[in-house]
C-alpha positions in Angstrom: -9.6 -16.8 -22.0 -11.4 -15.4 -19.0 -10.0 -13.6 -16.0 -11.7 -12.4 -12.8 -10.7 -9.0 -11.7 -11.3 -6.7 -8.8 -10.6 -3.1 -8.0 -7.6 -2.3 -5.8 -6.4 0.8 -4.1 -3.8 2.8 -6.1 -1.0 1.9 -3.7 -1.8 -1.7 -4.2 -1.5 -2.0 -8.0 2.2 -2.8 -7.9 1.4 -6.1 -6.2 -0.9 -7.4 -8.9 -1.3 -7.8 -12.7 -3.4 -5.0 -13.9 -5.8 -5.0 -17.0 -6.3 -2.2 -19.5 -10.0 -2.5 -20.4 -10.8 -2.2 -24.1 -13.1 0.8 -24.0 -15.0 1.2 -20.6 -14.9 -1.4 -18.0 -18.3 -2.3 -16.4 -19.8 -4.4 -13.7 -20.4 -7.0 -16.4 -17.7 -8.9 -18.4 -15.5 -6.8 -20.7 -12.6 -7.2 -23.1 -9.1 -6.0 -22.4 -6.6 -4.4 -24.6 -3.5 -5.1 -22.5 -2.3 -6.6 -19.1 0.7 -5.4 -17.2 2.4 -7.4 -14.3 3.0 -5.3 -11.2 3.1 -1.8 -12.7 3.9 1.3 -10.6 0.8 3.2 -9.6 1.7 5.9 -12.1 2.0 3.4 -15.0 -1.0 1.2 -14.2 -3.5 1.2 -17.0 -6.3 0.9 -14.4 -7.0 -0.3 -10.8 -8.4 -3.6 -12.0 -6.3 -6.4 -10.6 -6.3 -9.9 -11.7 -7.9 -11.8 -8.9 -6.0 -15.1 -9.8 -9.1 -16.9 -11.1 -8.7 -18.0 -14.8 -10.3 -20.0 -17.4 -7.9 -20.9 -20.2 -8.2 -22.9 -23.4 -5.4 -25.2 -24.2 -3.7 -22.5 -26.3 -2.4 -21.1 -23.1 0.4 -23.8 -23.1 1.7 -22.6 -26.4 1.7 -19.0 -25.1 3.5 -20.1 -21.9 6.1 -21.8 -24.1 6.6 -18.6 -26.1 6.9 -16.4 -23.0 10.4 -15.5 -22.0 11.3 -15.6 -18.3 11.2 -12.2 -16.5 13.9 -10.6 -14.4 13.6 -13.2 -11.7 13.7 -16.1 -14.0 9.9 -16.8 -13.6 7.5 -17.0 -16.5 4.6 -14.9 -15.6 1.2 -16.0 -16.7 0.3 -12.3 -17.1 3.0 -12.1 -19.9 1.4 -15.2 -21.6 -1.9 -13.4 -21.5 -0.4 -10.3 -22.9 0.9 -12.4 -26.0 -2.5 -13.7 -26.5 -4.1 -10.2 -26.5 -1.2 -8.8 -28.7 -1.7 -11.7 -31.2 -5.4 -10.8 -31.6 -6.8 -13.2 -29.1 -9.8 -12.4 -26.9 -9.6 -12.1 -23.2 -12.7 -11.4 -21.2 -12.6 -10.0 -17.6 -15.4 -10.8 -15.2 -15.4 -8.3 -12.2 -16.0 -9.5 -8.7 -19.3 -8.5 -7.5 -20.3 -6.7 -4.3 -19.8 -9.2 -1.3 -17.5 -11.5 -3.3 -14.4 -12.3 -1.3 -10.9 -13.3 -2.5 -8.3 -14.6 -0.3 -4.6 -13.8 -1.1 -2.4 -16.7 -0.1 0.9 -15.3 -1.4 2.7 -15.3 2.0 2.4 -17.2 5.2 0.4 -14.4 7.1 -2.2 -14.1 4.4 -2.5 -17.9 4.0 -3.1 -18.3 7.7 -5.7 -15.6 7.7 -7.4 -17.1 4.7 -7.4 -20.7 6.2 -8.8 -19.3 9.5 -11.6 -17.4 7.7 -12.6 -20.4 5.7 -12.5 -22.6 8.7 -14.6 -20.1 10.7 -17.1 -19.7 7.9 -17.6 -23.5 7.4 -21.2 -24.6 8.1 -20.1 -27.9 9.8 -17.0 -27.0 11.9 -17.3 -23.2 11.9 -19.0 -23.0 15.5 -16.2 -25.1 17.0 -13.4 -23.1 15.3 -15.0 -19.8 16.3 -15.2 -21.0 19.9 -11.6 -22.1 19.7 -10.6 -18.7 18.5 -12.5 -17.1 21.5 -10.6 -19.4 23.8 -7.3 -18.5 22.2 -8.1 -14.8 22.6 -8.9 -15.2 26.1 -5.8 -17.1 26.8 -3.4 -14.7 25.0 -5.4 -11.5 25.6 -5.9 -8.7 23.2 -3.1 -7.8 20.8 -0.4 -5.4 22.4 -0.9 -2.3 20.2 1.3 -0.2 22.5 4.4 1.4 21.0 7.5 -0.6 21.5 
């Protein structure tokens, strides 16, 4: 198994699966000794968050089948990965490099921002999308940052 990871601020660790590197983490690939889903900042084994990019072998399906549902009734892939590690399996983490960008699409606001960013960055339609956004800003004006 391989997982992409990225460092996050201490206040953000409770929103992610966090890996515990086996030994020292590096800018290169490294092994993990554990993974914890959404720990508190005090209990987090590191600040290296799972960046929702995985490479799994077919064994993951057996691990998922053996993973009990969590408090909300969902089976967490993090828990299946943890079963792999605790069973002696190898999980390699690959850190995001400088300039790599990941877009969280876990809620509507972040999905919309990711969609807009990807459209604006597109080589073919990006110029038209950026002009459309400029027109929208002109139409709507700057955000109202004044206190309510």
